[in-house]
N, C-alpha and C positions, 0 to 999 in steps of 0.2 A: 716699919719703912714710916719714914713723913717726907709728901711732897721739901721736892728742894726751897732752901730760902730764896726771895727772887731778887732783883735791882728794885730800887721806886722807877715805876714809866713815866717816861717823857712824851704827854701828850700832844702832839702836832695840831695847831689846825689853824682857824682863823686870827687866835689871840695870838699866836703864841708869833716871837719873834727871833728867833731861835738862829743862827746863820746857817747858810742853805752846803750840805756836806755836797763833796769833790765827788766831778763822777768823771767818768771813766770816756775814751773821744769816742771817736764814732768806729775807729779802728779798732780797737778789742776789741772781748770776749762778746760776744751780746749780755744784754741782761738775762736773766730767766726769770718772770713769774705768772703766779697762779692765779687764775675765779675757779673762788670758792666761796660757800655758805649755802643756806638755806636755796630749797627747788622751789622756783619761781620768783627768784628774788632777782633774773634780770643779769646776769654772766655770763649768757651769751650774747643778749644783746645789746652788752656794755661793748664788750668784745670787738661784736662786728660790727659797731657804731666806731668807736677807736682806728678800726685800722679802713672804711669809710673816707674818717676826717683824712686819714696820716695819704691821704692817698695811695695805699698800698692795694688796694681792689684793683686787679687789670677791670680794660674793657671790653673783657669777653664774659669775666667776670661778675662782672656788675649787670648786662646781659643779661645772663643766667640770670641773674637774681630773681632783675626784671621781672622773667618769664616766671620764674620761680611762686615769685610772690607776689602772684595772678590772685583773687580774693583776699589778699593778706597782707595789703594793705592799710594803714594809721589810718588815725583821723588827717593827719598832716600830708598824707599819700605817700611817705614812706616803705619803702622796698621791706621787711623783715629781715632785720640786719643778723638775727641768731643765725636765720637756713645756710652765713658766710660761714660755721662753725660748726653746725650739726648735718653733718653728709652724709648720714646711714641712712636707712630708708625710713626705718623701726622708727629714729628723733623729728624727722618730718612730721609721717606720720600721728605719734602721739605728742608732738611739740614739746616734748623735753629730751635732755641728754645724758646717753647714755656711756659716748666710754672721752673717754681723754681727747682734746683736739689742740694740735699742735702747729705755731702758725708762725712767722716770721713779717718782721714789719719795720724799718725805721723813721728817727727824724731824722731834722739836719745835725743833729747832737746825737745821739746813739739810734743803738739798733737795741733788738726785742724779738724776743725766743714769748713766745705770751703758748700755758699750757691753761684750753676753756674745761674748768672740771665739773663730773654730775656733783649739782647737789642731793637725787632722791637718797635715802639711805639704803640699803640695795646697792647700790651703788658709792658707796663708800674707799671702798679698797682703791676706787681708777684713782679719786681722788688722791689717798697715802699713792701712789705710783706718781701723779704730776709733782708732788707738792716734795719728795724724794731729791729732786734737785735743779727745786727753785731758791731761788733769790730774793724775793719777797714775793710775799702771797697778800693778793688784794682782795680782798672778806670784803662781800656784796651786803645790807640788811635791806629793808622794804623800811621804807619810811611811815607805812602805816600799821605795820605790824612789831620792828622791834628783835631785840636777838633776841631768836627761836633753839631750839633743843640741837638741833642739826649744824646752827649756827656756831654754838660751844663747842662741836663737835671736831669742825673740819677745825675750827683757833686752837682745837689745841693738837688738835694730829700736828698744822705745819708748825708748832711750836715745838714739838716732839721730836718733829724732822730738823729740827737748827735751823730755821729760819726764824730770824728776828728784825724783820722789818717787814709790818703790816702794813695798810693801806685799807681804813674802814672810810666805803664809800657808801653813802647812805644815799638809795636810788629810789626811785621816784618819786621825791622829795614835791616835784609837781604838781601830785595828787595826792597832797596834805596843804597843799594854797601859799607852798612854799612854808613848810611852820618851822619861826627857829629852837622856838622852846621844848618841840616835839624830837627835834633834830638835837637839842643841847644834850635832854636828858638820854637818850642813844649813845651817843659821845661817853656820856659818861659812864652809864653802864658801862660800855668798849674798856672806858678804863679800869673795871672791875673787875674786868675778866680776864685784863693782861694783866695786870699784878701777879693774878698767881699765877701763870704762864710764864713770868719772867722775860716776858716781849716789856725791852723799851725805846724802841722806837716805831709812832706811830704815829701816823699819820690820820689827819677826817678830814672827810672831802662829803658835801651839800651835791649829789649828781641826780643829772634825768638823762640814762642815758638811751631814752626815746626819743628824745628834744639832744641832744647833746651838750647837754649842759655840762659848765666844770669837765667836760671826760679833755679837750682838746682847745676845746675854744670858752672865752668868761661867762658865768652868766649872770655879771651884775647888775644888768634891767631886773630880771625878777627876783633873784635873790643879791640886794643891795647891803644886806647886813655879812655879806662871805666876804672877803677880803683875801681867801689864800690864794692856795694854784693850785690850778688843774690836774685834773690826773697826774697826763702825759707832762708836766712840767715835773714831779712829782714821782715816776717813774726816771726820770734823762736828768737827775741828782741823787739817786739808788745809790747804794755801792754794792759795789758783788763781797761776795760769802771772802771772809779769807780765806789764807794759806795753811792748811794745813797744817798741825803740828807733830807729826811725826817725823821719823828719818822717812830714810824710806824704807817703801814696801812696791813687790813685784808677787799676787799673787799664777803660781805658776799654771797655762794654762796646754801645757802642747811642749814636750820638747825632742827637736827638730833635728833628724841626722839625715840629711840630704848625700851624706859621704862617709868615706873611711872614718876622715880627717876634719870630722868637726862638730859639736855638742853645741847644741844653743839650745837656752830653757827662755819660750816663746808668751807676754803678758803683755796685758796692761798693767805701768806706773798707778798705784793708786796716792802715793803718797812719797813726799819729798824729790830728793833728783838723788842720779846718780851718773859716775861718771868712769872714764878706766882709770885703775889704779886701787880705789878704795873697797877698805874690804868690806866681810859679808858675811851672813848665818844665816844658815839654810834649817829654818823650822818646818818641823819637830825636831829630828834629828840631832841638830849645832854642832852642824857639821862649817867649819869658816872656809873660805875663800876670798882668793882676792877680784876685780870685772878685768876682767883683758879685752871683752871688747863690746862694740859696744851697733848690732846692726840693727837698719830696716828694711822693710823692701829693696828699696832702692842706693843707701847708701850708709857709709861707717858711720858713726854720731860720737860729738865726741862727748858729748851730754844728751840724759835724755831726764826728763819731768813730766809730774804726775801729769793723768792724763796721755801719755806717748807708748804709743802700740808698740812694741823692742821686745828684736834677742838677745838675751844677756849670754853671751860666751864667758866662762869660769875661767879662770884661770891653771887650775886639777883636774882630775875627772873627778866628781861628784854624782852617789843617788840619790839622783832626783824624780820628785817625780810627780803628775798633775794633781794640783791640791796641797802640793807646800809651798810655803811663801818664803822669799828670796828676800831677809830686809839687812835693815842700815844693823854691823855691828855696833855700833854706843848707845845704838838708839831703837830695843826693842818690845812688841808687841808684848799681850799678858800669856798666857800659856799659863792654861790649867784645864779641872777637867769642869771643875764646878761655877756657873757666870750666872749675876740678876742683871735682868735685865728687862725695858719694857715691851709693850707686846698692840698691838692691832688685832683686834679677832676678824676675819674675816670669810670665815663658813659657815656657815648655817649649824652645821656640826659643835656643840663650844668645845671647845678649847679643859684638858680633861685633865683630874689632879692626877700625876703619875704615870700619866699619858704617854709611850717612846713614839719619836713622832721622826722621820730626815729633820736636819736642818744644814740646809743650800745658803753660803754665805762663799762669793767668790764661785772661783772652783774650787770647793768641797764638800766637799759633802759628808756629815758623821749623824748618829744615833747619839739624840738625844732623850734624857727624861724630864718632862718640862711640870712642871707644877706651880699653878697661878699662888700668888699670896694679896694682893689687892686690886681691885676696878675701880673704876675713876668716877663717880658719882658729875655727873656732867651740869646736873642745877645747881650745886654745892657746892660743887671746884675743890675738895674734896677727897681725901684716898680710904678707901673702907676695907675693911678686908675678904678673902671674899674665895674660894677655892673650887670656881671652875671661871671663864667665860666667853660670855653668851658672844652672838655674832654682835657687830659692830662698837663692841666697847675694849673699855683701855682701859688696861690693869699692865699688875708687874708679876715674873713668877721669878722661878730660882731656876737655873739651868742643867743638866748632868751629866753631863758627858760619858759615855764606855770610853774613852780614852781621849788626848789632849788636845784640847781643840786652839785657837791660834783668833785673838782679835785684839781689836784698838778700841778703848769707849770709840762710840760711837758723836758725841760733844766735841771728841779728837782727831778722827778720820772717817768722815760717814760712807766711806767706798767697805771700812777693813770692820766694823761694827758695825752695819745693817748686813741682816737673812730675813731666812721663808721658812713655812716650817710648814712643810709636806704630811702629810697623813701616809701610810703606806700603804693603807688597805684599798686604797681610794685613789691616789695618786691627785689630789687636788690640792690648794696656798690656802689654810687651813690661818693662818698668822706670819705678818709682818714685825719684824723686833728689832732693836737700834740696846746693844750693848752695855750694857752703865760700870758693869765691871767688874772683879774677880768677888766669888764669895771665900769664906774656911772650910776647908772642906777636911773631909776625917782624918788626914796627913795634921790638922793642928796649924800649917801654916797660914800666914792671910795671905785671902784671895777678890779684897777690894782696893791694895794697893793704900790704903793708908797707913796701915800698921805694917811692922818688921819682926820676922821671930829674930832673933841673937843667938847667934853658934859661934860655939866656941869652942878652937880649935888646938892643939898643941903648936910651940909656937915653929918648931920644926915640923911640922903637916900644912902649913899656912899656904906656901906657897903652891904646895899637888894641889891643895884641896880648891886653890883658887884655883887651876885648868881644869877639875877636874869636870862633868858634865854635868851633876845636879847643883854645884854652885851658880852654873851659867843657862842654866833653865831657870832655876828660882833667883837672879838675881835683881831681879825689883821685890822679892819676897825675904829676902834672911838678908843679918848683916852681922858680917862674919870681921869676929874678932882673938886675939890672941890670948894661951894661956900661957905669962912667962914662967911659970912657976912649971910644968913638965918637961 
């Protein structure tokens, strides 16, 4: 398997004059973004400074910050802004970030939710968690050192998680005497990395998180050679992730039977929309029904969209259990026993070839055999053949299930295309994964969604075959033709 082809990158920096993208209003869903990069590149300080300069720090928090910063003030007499994010005792004692810290703030134009993620290699799994729901990634680089291995790892994970908007914040630029040439070199290096990741929207900004330069306020006095946007201006203009291209998806969490005359199926809509009267199919059974009613905790709804927690009532009794998926009749996910996926290894115990794990996706848990196939070399950006995936490795693997699995490709739907692997012996989470598509399995049917098998049926049996369970289950894999000579 080779890495997918990638589009050309548009690296937006001080020399670009591209039109600003349209941003959503302040009353829309907040923009979710993460800060990531190598250890000690200043992620927590940058976000702390952003909160401070946007007046998101309340008076009591400011007073506590002043107390906690005793003895830690910098040469400018400012408090330790990182303490606004690093709330755990161990984080404050060691001066590092361990867990993901989420903070809410807003400007006059927009609201934001930021996830500050750890830079240490051993906490890569925490960074992957923060990236899984983000619209944009702010990748920090120390202006003195440039791109490091962990920088590349975080950028790669963010891209694999579907993030297509990056801000390259070249931090601590003041410690290089505002070296313009050094900044340009780092920007070029990141452009080459972005090309390998398929990221085509990158904004490069030289910043000093400590001094607050180019965070909220422009720093033209110290960097007259930079006339691009500040960080907050880029965030205000950023776009949110586009809507899912799949049809309706509801992973059943619970069957509700409060009384004799009511049977509802509860869960959170993870794709598309639904309204009463729509036709749906229950997977993996393939039973079809129509939506009779959509109920929430306080009312009956006329429709539901992705992200809504609902109880779905169907027009006929159907045998549905936790872990089943109710989907749009005409836009079904992929079903099968053989899939390919990308993995981020999160456990000291390597992903072993042919080992059986529990795979947890939504409310469904299944046995799966995992066979690693490739490992990404973070230095060269190339995929190398591999039979095992050690801690923090990024790789590809074949997944073989004991029974039919239900997925969308991760690029199509994050909720129904993501999963975790659990070691059955220790119950530890050993990897996070993203479905690429189906593979060919022993039955010879296409599993990658690219090819179809042509099935020729006698003309007089054509309609009956199309209505069969086999034809419905493999609708995306087979092409049916009639044999007129029969």
